[in-house]
Backbone as ProteinMPNN parsed JSONL, in Angstrom:
{"seq_chain_A": "MTNRYERLKMHRRMQRRIQLVVEERRMAFAARHDEPVADLETTMEIPPPDLPIVVPQRAIGRVAVPQA", "coords_chain_A": {"N_chain_A": [[35.878, -14.304, 3.392], [33.685, -13.21, 1.847], [32.634, -12.925, -1.611], [31.197, -10.13, -3.844], [29.061, -11.473, -5.272], [28.25, -13.834, -3.402], [27.56, -11.849, -0.886], [25.15, -10.816, -2.069], [23.266, -12.776, -2.892], [23.29, -13.66, -0.3], [21.871, -11.644, 0.962], [19.522, -10.9, -0.593], [18.177, -13.835, 0.301], [17.666, -12.938, 3.005], [15.961, -10.977, 2.577], [14.235, -12.277, 2.06], [13.44, -14.111, 3.708], [12.422, -12.646, 5.74], [10.718, -11.163, 4.46], [8.694, -13.105, 3.641], [7.719, -13.617, 7.059], [6.818, -11.335, 7.49], [4.262, -11.403, 5.923], [3.16, -14.039, 7.224], [2.721, -13.124, 9.666], [0.924, -11.298, 9.35], [-0.941, -12.365, 8.289], [-1.738, -13.759, 10.299], [-2.427, -12.374, 12.369], [-4.581, -10.704, 10.913], [-6.495, -13.321, 11.051], [-6.995, -13.286, 13.871], [-9.345, -11.488, 14.276], [-13.17, -11.095, 13.8], [-14.222, -9.263, 12.311], [-13.623, -7.998, 9.137], [-10.584, -6.991, 8.377], [-9.246, -3.87, 7.183], [-7.724, -3.586, 4.204], [-4.422, -2.032, 3.685], [-2.975, -1.532, 2.142], [-4.756, -1.439, -1.108], [-6.236, 0.676, -3.313], [-8.679, 3.246, -3.748], [-10.929, 4.603, -5.81], [-11.859, 8.002, -6.399], [-14.714, 9.904, -6.894], [-15.216, 12.611, -9.129], [-16.158, 15.687, -8.305], [-19.915, 16.748, -8.959], [-20.271, 19.498, -9.69], [-21.947, 22.677, -10.261], [-20.436, 24.511, -11.36], [-17.291, 25.186, -13.315], [-14.541, 23.377, -13.345], [-11.186, 23.43, -13.079], [-9.034, 21.21, -14.305], [-7.455, 19.048, -12.235], [-4.345, 17.926, -10.267], [-3.568, 13.946, -10.284], [-4.756, 12.497, -7.214], [-5.273, 15.44, -6.258], [-8.105, 16.801, -4.482], [-11.116, 18.702, -5.698], [-12.426, 20.831, -3.74], [-15.296, 22.996, -2.667], [-16.537, 25.825, -2.47], [-18.005, 27.448, 0.227]], "CA_chain_A": [[35.616, -13.431, 3.126], [32.749, -13.316, 0.57], [32.304, -11.829, -2.627], [29.975, -9.655, -4.055], [27.56, -12.35, -5.584], [27.766, -14.189, -2.178], [26.899, -11.163, -0.36], [23.651, -10.38, -2.611], [22.58, -13.95, -2.489], [22.463, -13.967, 1.262], [20.862, -10.176, 1.242], [17.797, -11.542, -0.919], [17.447, -14.86, 1.032], [17.578, -12.742, 4.168], [14.979, -10.113, 2.801], [12.942, -13.149, 1.255], [12.947, -14.669, 5.129], [11.812, -11.465, 6.359], [9.282, -10.676, 3.839], [7.583, -14.615, 4.458], [7.919, -13.775, 8.167], [5.796, -10.137, 7.606], [3.295, -12.397, 5.71], [2.41, -14.873, 7.834], [1.944, -11.937, 10.831], [0.041, -10.23, 9.012], [-1.997, -13.657, 7.855], [-2.352, -14.338, 12.114], [-3.165, -10.98, 13.097], [-6.091, -10.966, 10.532], [-7.046, -14.358, 11.336], [-7.656, -13.091, 15.299], [-10.288, -10.436, 14.214], [-13.824, -11.885, 13.623], [-14.533, -8.632, 11.341], [-12.699, -8.015, 7.711], [-9.375, -6.032, 8.48], [-9.188, -3.495, 6.149], [-6.24, -3.475, 3.287], [-4.251, -0.52, 3.927], [-2.497, -1.555, 0.421], [-5.509, -1.087, -1.931], [-6.634, 2.013, -3.611], [-9.76, 2.978, -4.361], [-11.177, 5.507, -6.901], [-12.735, 9.075, -5.628], [-15.123, 10.362, -8.301], [-15.08, 13.918, -9.478], [-17.673, 16.101, -7.781], [-20.594, 17.235, -9.181], [-20.338, 21.172, -9.34], [-22.147, 23.634, -11.504], [-19.474, 25.517, -11.792], [-16.474, 24.405, -14.61], [-12.993, 23.738, -12.383], [-10.194, 23.492, -13.893], [-8.318, 19.83, -14.293], [-5.988, 18.923, -10.982], [-3.204, 17.193, -10.284], [-3.967, 13.018, -9.466], [-4.673, 13.14, -5.557], [-6.11, 16.223, -5.623], [-10.036, 17.098, -5.124], [-11.526, 20.13, -5.819], [-13.194, 21.567, -2.408], [-16.329, 23.482, -3.106], [-16.519, 26.663, -1.212], [-19.224, 27.699, 1.605]], "C_chain_A": [[34.945, -13.778, 1.96], [32.848, -12.131, -0.293], [31.054, -11.577, -2.854], [28.689, -10.296, -4.471], [26.984, -12.488, -4.272], [27.305, -13.373, -1.306], [25.589, -10.66, -0.725], [22.973, -11.545, -2.77], [22.299, -14.022, -1.095], [21.771, -12.922, 1.377], [19.2, -10.55, 0.944], [17.198, -12.389, -0.079], [17.125, -14.305, 2.654], [15.877, -11.771, 3.983], [13.822, -11.092, 2.227], [12.519, -13.897, 2.612], [11.964, -13.617, 5.443], [10.417, -10.661, 5.74], [8.131, -12.332, 4.161], [7.153, -14.479, 5.886], [6.633, -12.539, 8.534], [4.341, -11.006, 7.052], [2.352, -13.27, 6.468], [2.251, -14.159, 9.442], [0.727, -11.708, 10.617], [-1.212, -10.956, 8.609], [-2.984, -13.749, 9.287], [-2.995, -13.501, 12.599], [-4.827, -10.93, 12.329], [-6.878, -11.897, 10.857], [-7.612, -14.199, 13.083], [-8.855, -12.135, 15.416], [-11.708, -11.731, 13.532], [-14.3, -10.952, 12.477], [-13.558, -8.527, 10.44], [-11.678, -6.979, 8.106], [-9.443, -5.623, 7.139], [-7.705, -3.067, 5.55], [-5.774, -2.464, 3.161], [-3.266, -0.384, 2.238], [-3.481, -0.97, -0.952], [-5.902, 0.16, -1.998], [-8.172, 1.749, -4.185], [-9.962, 4.766, -5.148], [-12.195, 7.166, -6.245], [-13.18, 9.883, -7.354], [-15.114, 12.043, -8.288], [-16.21, 14.378, -8.897], [-18.332, 16.947, -8.693], [-21.088, 18.329, -9.314], [-20.957, 21.704, -10.727], [-21.62, 24.318, -12.203], [-17.77, 24.377, -12.431], [-15.317, 24.783, -13.434], [-12.339, 23.011, -13.051], [-9.342, 21.946, -13.334], [-7.106, 20.058, -13.083], [-5.194, 17.73, -11.273], [-4.026, 15.549, -9.617], [-3.798, 13.358, -8.017], [-5.366, 14.111, -4.957], [-7.8, 16.252, -5.542], [-10.063, 18.427, -4.93], [-12.849, 20.18, -4.6], [-14.027, 22.343, -2.484], [-16.524, 24.617, -1.722], [-17.836, 27.218, -0.686], [-19.886, 29.014, 1.294]], "O_chain_A": [[35.445, -14.524, 1.118], [33.034, -10.941, -0.04], [30.058, -12.193, -2.473], [27.558, -9.901, -4.188], [25.987, -11.929, -3.816], [26.443, -13.93, -0.627], [24.891, -10.113, 0.128], [21.763, -11.324, -2.799], [21.201, -14.398, -0.684], [20.758, -13.153, 2.036], [18.189, -10.544, 1.645], [16.076, -12.173, 0.377], [16.493, -15.004, 3.446], [14.948, -11.78, 4.791], [12.678, -10.704, 1.987], [11.357, -14.295, 2.7], [10.751, -13.818, 5.375], [9.539, -9.95, 6.23], [7.075, -12.412, 4.788], [6.178, -15.181, 6.156], [5.789, -12.631, 9.425], [3.424, -11.187, 7.853], [1.122, -13.27, 6.401], [1.636, -14.782, 10.307], [-0.272, -11.825, 11.327], [-2.318, -10.416, 8.562], [-4.204, -13.79, 9.444], [-4.04, -13.688, 13.222], [-5.906, -11.062, 12.906], [-8.055, -11.574, 11.022], [-8.525, -14.912, 13.498], [-9.364, -11.956, 16.522], [-11.466, -12.816, 13.004], [-14.819, -11.565, 11.544], [-12.469, -8.956, 10.821], [-12.189, -5.859, 8.131], [-9.606, -6.35, 6.159], [-6.813, -2.452, 6.134], [-6.446, -1.646, 2.532], [-3.034, 0.591, 1.523], [-2.994, -0.153, -1.734], [-5.977, 0.844, -0.977], [-8.708, 0.784, -4.73], [-9.263, 5.766, -4.983], [-13.258, 7.007, -5.644], [-12.542, 10.222, -8.351], [-14.976, 12.593, -7.195], [-17.228, 13.685, -8.887], [-17.688, 17.823, -9.27], [-22.3, 18.444, -9.126], [-20.659, 21.366, -11.873], [-21.94, 24.753, -13.309], [-17.381, 23.273, -12.049], [-15.138, 25.842, -12.831], [-12.768, 22.005, -13.615], [-9.116, 21.693, -12.15], [-6.202, 20.892, -13.024], [-5.294, 16.867, -12.145], [-4.87, 15.642, -8.725], [-3.01, 14.196, -7.577], [-5.906, 14.108, -3.851], [-8.563, 15.801, -6.397], [-9.331, 19.146, -4.249], [-13.949, 19.636, -4.682], [-13.271, 23.274, -2.205], [-16.616, 24.395, -0.514], [-18.731, 27.373, -1.517], [-20.757, 29.458, 2.042]]}, "name": "protein", "num_of_chains": 1, "seq": "MTNRYERLKMHRRMQRRIQLVVEERRMAFAARHDEPVADLETTMEIPPPDLPIVVPQRAIGRVAVPQA"}
């Protein structure tokens, strides 16, 4: 029977090994393509629209869509 400390240690070791395999597979998959692959974890800033009307401040991640 393993105690809590040993179980946590084994779990961390297993998670680290899984993470290494995932990173290795991601790099191998990216190396197969000639064109650069988009990184899904990157973020980009969306500039506010240049509208003639005053738009109230929105929550982060929302974009004001002008009515046509």
